[in-house]
N, C-alpha and C positions, 0 to 999 in steps of 0.2 A: 829120357834117355837115360842108361842105368848106370850106376857108377859106386864100385866098393870102395875106392879109398886105395887099393889096390893096385901093384902095375901089375899082378899077375894074373889080373880078374878076367873069367871069359871072356871068347871072342865077342868083342864090343869097340866102340869107338876107342881110339887113343888117349889116353888121360894127358893133359898139360898140367889134367882132370879126372793230382797227379801232376801239369805243370810247368815253369820256364826257370826254376830256380836252379841255380850251377849249383853241381855239387863239392860241398867242401870238405873236403877227408881231415879226418882228425887221429892222426897219427900218433900208436904207442906201442910201446915194447912191453912185453909181456915177460917178466922171468918166476914162474913157480921154484922155489930153492927148495933142496934138500932131495930125500927118496922115500919121506913121507908120503901116503896117499891124498891128505888133504894137505891144503896150505890156505893159511888166512891173510890175505892180505888189505891192510889199512889203505882207505882211499887217500888221494891225493890230495894237496892242499885246493881248496879253491875258495872262491868268493860265497861268504853267509848268505842264506837266501832268505829274502823278504819274509816277515811271518807269517803274512798270506800266501807265499807262493806254494803250492803242490809239492810233493817231493818227485824228484826228480822219477820217473819207470826205470822199472829193472826188465833188465833181458839175459838169453842165454844162449851161447854156441858155442860150438865143441870146434878148438882148433888140431890141423889135421899134424899127426907127429912125422919124423923121418929116423932112420935109422938109427941116430943118435941121442933122438930128442923124444921124450913120451906126451903120448895125444892129451891135449888138458881140456875139459870141460869148464867154462868160467863163468860166471854171472858176473853184469857190469849193472852201475846204475849210469843212467844214460848221461853224456859231457863227462865222465871220469874216464879218463885211458887205463887205469890202473882196476884191474878185477876186485869188486866183493869178495868173492869165494873163487875157489879153484880147487879142482882135482884133479889129480893124474892116476891112470890103474896102478892098482898094488905092483910088486916084484915079485912079491912073497907069498903067492897062489899057485902051483903046477898044475891044479886044474882047471886053470885060467888065462894059460900059455896063448889061446887064442885071442886074446886082449890085444896082444903085440903081433901074430900074424899079419895084419896090414895094418897101414897107420889113420887111416879115415875116421873122424868121429860123423856119420851119416845122419844122426839123431840125438837129439838131447832137450829134452820138455818138463815143465812142470807137470806133477804129479800127487795125488793123492791130497790135494789143497794145498800145495806145497810144504809137506813133509819130506816127500821124494823127490829125487830125478830120476828119471827115465833116459837110458841111452842107448845107442849104438856103438859098439866101441870096438873099433878093428874087426875080428869073427865073431865078435860075442855081443849079450845083450846085461846091461848090469841095471841094476835099480839100487843107488845110493841114498843115504839117509841127508837130508836138510834140515839146518847146517851143518850136523854133527861130522857127515862126510863117510860114515861107516858103510860098507859094500854090504849092503842086505840081499842081495840074490845075483846071482850069474849065473849064466849058460853060454856054452860052447855051440854052435850050427854050423861055422865054415861055411854060410853061404854068403851070397853078396843081399846084404838087407838095408832096408832103407825106414825102416819108419816099427815104431814101437808103443806099444799103449798098454795102462794098467786095467786092468778090468774086475770086477766084482766079484769077490770071494776069494782074493788072494793068490788070482791068475794075472800072467801078463801076455798079450801078444806081440807078436813079432811079423813083419812084415817082409818074406822071405821072394826076393827078386829072382827069383828063377827063371830062364831061359825055356824049360820044359812046361808041358800044360802040368804038372805037378806042383809048381808053384803058384803060391798064395797065401796063408797066414798060417804060421804054425803059433801054438797054446802052450806056454808051461805054466806050472803050478810051484807056486812060493813056496810050500810047504818047507822045504828044504833050501837053505842057502845057495846050493850049489845042484842045480839042476841038471842031469848027463840026458835024458831026453827028453822031448816034448810031450805034453798027454795026446795031442791030436796034431794032424796035420790037416790043412782044409785045404785042398788045388784048385784049378781052376780059375785060376788068376795069374797067368805070367806077369814080369813084370811088374809086382806089387808093390806100392809104392810111398802110398802115404794109409795112416787109421786114425779113426778117430770114436773115442767113444760119447753114443748121446745116451744121456741117464733119463731123459724124458721118454725117449722110445724102448729103452734097454734092447741097443742093438750098439753093435759094432758098424763103421762104415770101413770101406778099404776102398781104395783106388788100384788097377789096372789096365792090361789089356786081354783081349781074349786070344790074342797069340804073340808070338815072342816079337816086337815091331822091329828087325832088321828083317832089311829086304833078300831076300835070293833071288835066283833067275824066275822063280816060279810061285815069288811071294802071291800069295791070297790077301785080300782084305784083312785090314787092322783095324780094328776100334777099340776105345776106351770104356771101359769099364767102371760104373759107382754101384759095388754089393754093398747091401743091407745083409750082415749077418745076426740072427737072431739069437740070444746069449742066455743059456743056463748056468748057472753058477754050482752047481753043485753036481751036474754030470761029467759022465766021464768023457764024452764027446760034446764039450758045451757051445762049439757054433755049429748054426746049420744055417746053410743060405736064405733069407727073407724074401730079398728082390733084388733083381741083375736089372740097373738101369743103364743103357747103349749109350752113348757117343756116337758122334756122327762117323763114318768112314774119314782113318785116318789120314791126311797128305801125308807124301815124303818132305823130308825136310832140307831146306836148302842149306841151314848152319852144318848138321851132318848129312852127306852124301853116306844110302844107303842104309838110311833109317826113316821108320814112321813116327809120326806126334804121339806122345800118350803121355797119362796124366803124371805128375809127378809129387803132389801133395795135396791135401784137405785139412781148410780151416773151417771152425766156426764162425757164423756172424754174430757179433753179442749180442745179448736178449732177441734174437730172430730164430724161427726155425729156417735156418738158410745155412746151406756149404757152399763157401769156395774152393774151387777146385783148378791149380793150376797145371798148365801143362807145357810143352815142348814150344809151342806157338802162341798161347794165350791163357787167360783165363775166363773159367766159367762160374755159373751161378748156378744151383742146385734147390729151388723151392722146396721143403720136405713134405709141405703139406697139400701139395699142388704135384708132388711125385713127379716132378720136370723140369728140366732143364730151361732155365728163363734166359730170353734175350736181351741183351744189354741197354735198349730201349727200355725195356720194363724193370730191370733191375735198380732198385733204390741204390746198390753197392755202387754199379755203374754211374749213375749218376751224380752222389756224394763222395764217392771218396777216388773214383778213378779215370773220371772225364777227365779228359786231356794230359793222362799221366804222361812222361815222358822218360825213358830211360839215362842212367849216364852212363849207356855202352852205346857208344854213338851205333855201333854195326846195328845195333837193332831197331834204333829209331831209322836208320836212312831204310833198312829193308821194311820198315812198316808192321814191326813185330816189337814194337816197346815193352808190350807184356811177355811177350817170349821167355823162356828158358828159366823161370824163376822154382829154383831147388827147394823153398818154401815160402810162406806169407803167414801174417799174424793180422786180425783186425783187435783194435783196442778204442772202447768207447771213449775214451778220453785221452788215448797218446796216437790217436792214429791208425798208419799201414807201418810193419817190420818185414825186410823181404828179403833174401838173398840171391842174387843174380847172377853170374858170374860174366866173364868176359866172351865175346865172342868164342864159338870153340874153346868154351874150357868148360870144366866139370867144377871146379872150386873156384868161388870168389874169394879176393881179400878187402871186401870192405859188407859190411854189416848197414843194410839200407833203409832210408825211412821215408816214407810220406803222409800227408794230408791235402784236406781238401783243397786243394787249387793250386798244391805246387810240390815236387820233390823236396828234403829236408838234406842238410847236410847228414853225409854218413860217416861212420867211424872204422877206421880200419886197425884190425886187433893184432897186428903184426907176425900174421899165420893166414894159413888159407882154410876158409871155412866149406860148409856146405848147406848150413841149416841154422836159423837162428830166428828166436821165438821171444813175444813178450814172456815174461817171469811172473805171472798170474792169473788167478782164477777168473775164465770169463763169468759175466751175467748169463744166466740159462743155460752155460753148459757147464754143470757142476763136475769136476774130474772124480771117476770111481776111488772108493775107498778101501 
């Protein structure tokens, strides 16, 4: 499904938007003071860690704003309700007023080996230095966007979640602090939702559909697509399709009548040449070396990390769709799975969820609605673009 976080988004569903352990929510209220674009908050009091204890893992999420409250991008230490770092869009950038034209933060992720954060805020894309918080790059494209990924050669890609055949991936040069136009628009991937740079293969992976997944009286079949784009870091047209991998024919959604199943996110399996793809209905695994989607019974990811998974959303378990509706997913070799899974018939979640082999872990409620949540670290075998 598609969600810009803007109530005025084009025709789409209305927005309101593994184991047996019960979800114990950690409630917290976020306060970002003043009008400065960067606000640092000291961690709240906690018991000192034992000498041998590993530091708590960090994760990042974006909180949806309102007419009166700006969006936030926050970095947390797991187990601490106070953000370690927080950023709000500046109010003194006339050329980036698009950041407040809608209220969602549909992507925020670790970039450039942790020296930057790339995000979709409102109707624009931004790159912010970390931890200083300077706005290094911004661009408005006034479309429905769901992901962003930095590319080598000081460029950045945006998933343009358009309903037309022109939807796909836009590429911007970051040579100027504010970009007025992309250097390339690559179509053919409507409902584009997720992007991932693959340094090993030197390709950009993207997920979307072959046609807009909203049903009509004469709707043809819909299929999810995983596309690998070759990348030229110096060319005027840097992206060109290298391979297109087609998913099964998309079934209609019981959760969202009038829509077909489609991809939402793409994430790497640490230390392996595999990709995790979430859709409206399920989670898929793609083996890059075999160039094929892998069945759950043949997937180590399912056997070790997702077997017996149960959702904190009762309706998803009752429908036999415990893995449905995940807007984002991330795997860490040491800290398990982080994911954002909204309530039934909702686009935005209010909980950052965690799971490890054998069970769901206590979740985290940041005090606002969110679209995605990600581990804030470099993943083995998947270095971010520099």
